[in-house]
N, C-alpha and C positions, 0 to 999 in steps of 0.2 A: 499670661505668661508668654514670653517670646519663645518661638521654636517648639511649642507644644503641639502634639498631634494626638488625635483620637485613636485609641487602640482598636484593632479589629478583633473579632472573635478568635481568630487563629492566633493572634499575638497573645491574647489573654491565656490561652491554653498552655503556652510555653513558659509562663512565669512559674518559677519554683521557689521553694523556701517555706518557712514556718515549721510547725511541729507535725511530723507525719504520724498518722494514727491517733489514738486517744492518749493524751498526755497523762502520766501517772501523777496526780496531784498529791498522793500520799507521801511523795518524796519531798514535798514543799513544807516549809515551816517558817518560824520567825526566830530571830536571834534576840538576845536580851536588849540589844540596842535598838530593836525595832526594824532591822533589815530583813528582807525576804531571803531565806536560805533554800538551797536545793538547786536543781538544774536551772539553766537560763530562762526557760519558759515560765517558771514559777511567778516571776514578777509580772507577767502578762495576765495571769489568771487570779492572782490574789494580792492583797496588800496587808501590811502589818500596822498596828498602832504606832504612832510616833514615839510614845513613851511606853515601853513594855518592860516590866520588871520580872525577873525570874526568882520566885520564892521570897521576895522582899515584901514586907508589910508596910 
């Protein structure tokens, strides 16, 4: 990659972002269409089945 540079330890310490603390995965779930529901970080920690039916046989 052009213009890429290796980060120094001090540079790495200044990077922020992500989920602070322990994420509450109990807020995460799956919708009937198979989409992950809940806070944004849920899709990072869990996945849902492509075909997920709610109460249908």
